[in-house]
C-alpha positions, 0 to 999 in steps of 0.5 A: 608376529610380535614381540611382547616386549615391544608395544605397538603405536597406537597407544591406550589412554591410562583408564578413566583420561577418555572420560574427561575429552567426553567431559569437555565436549558435553559442556562444549555443547551444552553450552551452544545449546544454551546460547543458541536457545538465549538467542532464539528466545530474544529474537522470537521476544524482539519479532513480538515487539515489531508486530503490533508496530508492524499493524499499527503500521499496516492499519495506518496505511490502509485507512491513507488507502481508503480515505484516499479513494473516498476523498476520489470517489467524492470528487468524480460524485461532485463533478458528474452532477455539476456535468449533468447540470450544466447544459452551457456545454458542447459536448452534451449534445442531449442537453439534461433539462433544468431541474433534471439534477441538481448541481453540486453546491459550493459548499461540496465542491469546496469540500470534495477538492479540500478532501482531493488536497489532504490526501493525493499525492499527485497535485496535477490532480487538484489543477484537474480538478479545479480545472473541470469545475473553473475553466474547461472547453472541453470537459469531458475529456478532463473527466476522463484525465482526472480518472486517470490520474486518480488511477495512477496515484492508487496505483492501479494500472494505467490505462489509456482512459483518457481519449477513450472515456465516454460520459453517457447521457441519458434521454428524459 
């Protein structure tokens, strides 16, 4: 048993003193919540200001990719018409009759080349285009190499297209 004069080992704080600790803890909690709220608001506000720039950059990249693709389509069209209209090459066993297709004009060829120069990141693409239209002895192989380089420049998977590409000649 304990004697009445003996004090307990756990002294109780005087009345009202425990409220001081609660107020201090509450104050710290309010300050932490306020700082967290302000930081969250600033982060959201800065993210909102970045959204238009991110959207603008994405649109710019999409437009570049679409323009690059269109330049390749135009160049392939010009090259195909040139190959179909050219009667003097060994790769064409059936030789398209004169007047059946129209060869591209100098303006069309140079416009296609200018678009390639403007949009391609690989100088070999323009070189292959020139090679096919100016100095190639093997038009179909050069055409296949051009398509392969275009695929690489556009970021498509590589394949062994130049060796296996076959130009289709129709009988008229």
